[in-house]
C-alpha positions in Angstrom: 8.9 111.0 -23.7 9.0 114.8 -23.9 5.8 116.8 -23.8 6.6 118.4 -27.2 6.4 114.9 -28.7 3.0 114.4 -27.1 1.7 117.7 -28.5 3.1 116.9 -31.9 1.3 113.5 -31.9 -2.0 115.3 -31.1 -1.4 118.4 -33.4 -4.3 117.6 -35.7 -6.8 116.9 -32.9 -5.8 120.0 -31.0 -6.3 122.1 -34.1 -9.9 120.9 -34.2 -10.3 121.5 -30.5 -9.1 125.1 -31.1 -11.8 125.6 -33.7 -14.4 124.3 -31.2 -13.2 126.7 -28.5 -13.7 129.6 -30.9 -17.1 128.2 -31.8 -18.0 128.6 -28.1 -17.2 132.3 -28.3 -19.5 132.8 -31.3 -22.3 135.3 -30.6 -24.4 138.0 -32.2 -22.9 140.3 -29.6 -19.7 141.5 -31.3 -17.7 142.0 -28.0 -17.9 138.3 -27.1 -15.9 136.9 -30.1 -13.7 140.0 -30.0 -12.6 139.3 -26.5 -12.5 135.6 -27.3 -10.0 136.2 -30.1 -7.9 138.4 -27.8 -7.7 135.6 -25.3 -7.2 132.7 -27.7 -4.6 134.6 -29.7 -2.6 135.0 -26.5 -1.7 131.3 -26.7 -1.5 128.8 -23.9 -0.4 125.2 -23.7 -3.9 123.7 -24.0 -2.9 121.1 -21.3 -6.4 120.4 -20.2 -7.7 119.5 -23.6 -4.6 117.4 -24.2 -5.2 115.6 -20.9 -8.8 114.8 -21.8 -7.6 113.4 -25.2 -4.9 111.3 -23.6 -7.4 110.0 -21.0 -9.8 109.1 -23.8 -7.1 107.2 -25.7 -6.1 105.4 -22.5 -9.8 104.4 -22.1 -10.0 103.2 -25.7 -12.2 106.0 -27.0 -11.4 107.8 -30.3 -14.8 109.4 -31.2 -15.6 113.0 -32.1 -17.2 113.8 -28.8 -13.8 113.9 -27.1 -12.9 116.9 -29.3 -16.0 118.8 -28.3 -15.5 118.1 -24.6 -11.9 119.0 -24.8 -13.0 122.4 -26.2 -15.6 122.7 -23.4 -13.0 122.0 -20.7 -10.6 124.7 -22.1 -13.5 127.2 -22.3 -14.4 126.6 -18.7 -10.7 127.2 -17.8 -10.7 130.4 -19.9 -13.8 131.7 -18.2 -12.2 131.1 -14.8 -9.1 133.1 -15.9 -11.2 136.0 -17.0 -12.9 136.2 -13.6 -9.6 135.6 -11.7 -7.9 138.4 -13.5 -10.7 140.9 -12.6 -10.7 139.7 -8.9 -6.8 139.9 -8.7 -6.5 143.2 -10.7 -4.0 141.4 -12.9 -1.9 143.7 -15.1 -0.5 141.0 -17.4 -1.7 137.6 -18.7 0.6 135.4 -20.7 2.9 138.4 -21.5 0.1 140.7 -22.8 -2.6 143.0 -21.4 -5.5 141.1 -19.8 -8.9 141.6 -21.3 -10.3 143.6 -18.4 -7.6 146.3 -18.8 -8.8 146.8 -22.4 -12.6 146.4 -22.2 -13.3 146.9 -18.5 -14.3 144.7 -15.6 -18.0 144.6 -16.1 -18.0 143.4 -19.7 -15.2 140.9 -19.1 -17.1 139.3 -16.1 -20.2 139.0 -18.3 -18.1 137.4 -21.1 -16.8 134.9 -18.5 -20.4 134.2 -17.5 -21.3 133.7 -21.1 -18.4 131.3 -21.6 -19.4 129.2 -18.6 -23.0 129.0 -19.6 -22.4 128.3 -23.3 -19.8 125.7 -22.5 -22.2 123.9 -20.2 -25.0 124.2 -22.7 -22.9 122.4 -25.3 -22.0 119.8 -22.7 -25.7 119.1 -22.1 -26.1 118.4 -25.9 -23.6 115.5 -25.5 -26.4 113.7 -23.5 -24.3 112.2 -20.8 -25.5 112.7 -17.2 -22.2 111.5 -15.8 -20.3 114.0 -17.9 -22.6 116.8 -16.8 -22.2 115.8 -13.2 -18.4 115.8 -13.5 -18.3 119.3 -15.1 -20.9 120.7 -12.7 -19.0 119.4 -9.7 -15.7 120.8 -11.0 -17.1 124.3 -11.7 -18.7 124.4 -8.3 -15.4 123.4 -6.6 -13.6 126.1 -8.6 -15.9 128.8 -7.4 -15.8 127.6 -3.8 -12.0 127.5 -3.8 -11.8 131.1 -5.2 -14.1 132.3 -2.4 -12.0 130.4 0.2 -8.9 131.9 -1.2 -10.4 135.4 -0.9 -11.3 134.8 2.7 -7.7 133.8 3.5 -6.1 136.7 1.7 -3.3 138.2 3.9 -3.9 135.7 6.6 -0.6 134.4 8.0 -2.5 131.7 10.0 -3.7 129.9 6.9 -3.0 126.2 7.3 -1.5 123.9 4.7 -4.8 122.0 4.6 -6.6 125.3 3.7 -4.0 125.8 0.9 -4.5 122.3 -0.5 -8.3 122.8 -0.4 -7.9 126.0 -2.4 -5.6 124.6 -5.1 -7.5 121.3 -5.3 -10.6 123.4 -6.2 -9.2 126.2 -8.3 -6.8 124.2 -10.4 -6.9 120.5 -9.8 -10.7 119.9 -10.0 -10.9 120.8 -13.7 -7.8 118.7 -14.6 -9.3 115.8 -12.7 -12.6 116.3 -14.5 -10.8 116.1 -17.9 -9.3 112.8 -16.8 -12.7 111.4 -15.5 -14.5 112.5 -18.7 -11.9 110.6 -20.8 -12.6 107.5 -18.6 -16.4 108.0 -19.0 -16.2 108.3 -22.8 -14.3 104.9 -22.8 -16.8 103.3 -20.3 -14.0 102.3 -18.0 -14.9 100.3 -14.9 -15.3 102.5 -11.8 -11.9 101.6 -10.3 -10.0 102.8 -13.4 -12.2 105.8 -13.8 -11.3 106.8 -10.2 -7.6 106.1 -10.8 -7.6 108.5 -13.8 -9.5 111.1 -11.8 -7.1 110.8 -8.9 -4.1 111.1 -11.3 -5.6 114.4 -12.6 -6.3 115.7 -9.1 -2.7 115.0 -8.0 -1.0 116.5 -11.0 -3.3 119.5 -10.7 -2.2 120.0 -7.1 1.4 119.7 -8.1 0.9 122.1 -11.1 -0.5 124.8 -8.9 2.2 124.2 -6.2 4.9 124.6 -8.9 3.2 127.7 -10.2 3.1 129.3 -6.7 6.7 128.4 -6.1 7.8 129.9 -9.5 6.1 133.1 -8.4 9.2 133.6 -6.2 11.7 132.4 -8.8 10.9 133.5 -12.3 11.3 136.7 -14.2 8.3 138.2 -16.0 9.7 137.4 -19.4 9.7 133.7 -18.5 6.2 133.2 -17.1 4.4 136.4 -17.9 4.0 137.4 -14.3 5.8 139.7 -11.9 8.1 138.3 -9.3 6.3 138.1 -5.9 2.9 138.8 -7.6 1.1 136.4 -5.2 2.5 138.1 -2.1 1.5 141.6 -3.4 -2.1 140.2 -3.9 -2.1 138.8 -0.4 -2.0 135.2 -1.4 -0.3 133.0 1.2 1.0 130.0 -0.8 3.1 127.0 -0.1 6.6 128.6 0.3 5.3 131.1 2.8 3.4 128.4 4.7 6.5 126.3 4.9 8.6 129.3 6.1 6.0 130.1 8.8 6.2 126.5 10.0 10.0 126.0 9.9 11.8 129.2 10.5 13.0 130.4 14.0 10.5 132.4 16.0 12.1 135.9 15.3 12.0 135.3 11.5 8.4 133.9 11.7 7.4 137.1 13.6 9.1 139.3 11.0 7.5 137.4 8.1 4.1 137.7 9.7 4.6 141.5 10.1 5.6 141.8 6.4 2.4 139.9 5.4 0.1 141.9 7.7 1.6 145.2 6.5 1.0 144.4 2.9 3.5 144.3 0.0 6.7 146.3 0.3 9.7 145.8 -2.0 12.1 145.4 1.0 9.7 143.0 2.6 9.7 140.7 -0.5 13.5 140.9 -0.6 13.7 139.9 3.0 11.4 137.0 2.5 13.4 135.8 -0.5 16.5 135.8 1.7 14.6 133.7 4.3 13.6 131.3 1.6 17.2 130.8 0.6 18.5 130.6 4.2 16.0 127.8 5.1 15.9 126.0 1.7 12.1 126.8 1.5 11.8 126.8 -2.2 13.4 123.4 -2.6 11.4 121.9 0.3 8.2 123.2 -1.3 9.2 121.7 -4.7 9.9 118.4 -3.0 6.3 118.3 -1.8 5.1 118.9 -5.4 7.4 116.1 -6.6 5.7 113.8 -4.1 2.3 114.5 -5.6 3.7 113.7 -9.1 5.0 110.4 -7.8 1.6 109.6 -6.3 -0.1 110.6 -9.5 2.0 108.2 -11.6 1.3 105.4 -9.1 -2.5 105.8 -9.8 -1.9 104.8 -13.4 -0.3 101.4 -12.4 -3.7 99.9 -13.0 -3.3 100.5 -16.7 -1.0 98.5 -19.0 2.1 100.2 -20.5 1.1 102.1 -23.7 1.7 105.4 -25.5 -1.2 107.1 -23.8 0.0 106.2 -20.3 3.6 107.3 -21.2 2.2 110.5 -22.6 0.3 111.2 -19.3 3.6 110.6 -17.5 5.1 113.2 -19.7 2.4 115.7 -18.8 3.0 114.9 -15.1 6.7 115.5 -15.4 6.1 118.8 -17.3 4.3 120.3 -14.3 7.6 120.5 -12.5 9.9 121.3 -15.5 8.5 124.8 -16.2 11.2 126.6 -14.3 13.5 128.5 -16.6 
């Protein structure tokens, strides 16, 4: 099954989710819905809402609450992007100017805060302690991971464990939460709830790994980001970590110097040559593929059905975004 087929099957539900996301941006303060429209009109796959809807279907739940919570999940994700773009000084987001470059850092940070708080306020109204615990844990992990990432900026000694901790929090925690919430809505037994949550965690890790790998492969027109953007920002991601572990000592030393001296165009070109020489990109992608295989294995506790096949399609998509 292809992801486009999955989205087509959920087109009506996702249209309702989109309306509920816009409702979360509603405010008497005009700047909030204005910035909200700018962000939402920029598009996005809405993978997290889709994952929550699919998890709910797998758990046997088809009620209206899933649509509201899918909107809440995407709103939390959007709030994190607003904050991330300010922290990173991003110059482009999904092929267009990011909100902070138009309205300024202060107002955009505050709109992100509004989005977080309003999304969680609406979640409270669903009157599920377990759902609130899941969302609160995810947002806490997201913030911790961003702080850990900042503390490791430009550090060539970052370990792969540190990297996994960062991406588990900043990306995978919310995807895992979407899966767990679907399980909770369907009142699945604990073992199946945990299996769904682990599926989400593992595809979230693979998704961010692939995104970090693509940073050294794609043109701006393909992914809406500059080649080598992470390196310029000082982020040491999986390809560089692999290179620093596997290359000969002279090239490791040279790579460390490039990292410590900050971004230079020639430095990036040299690192890209090292990646090619030592097959770093493919080795990194192989690690992401292993996480996808593990994720799919978690769903073996469920019988074969359209929802499970659709979740497999989402998992496969995480590694098919290249070109």
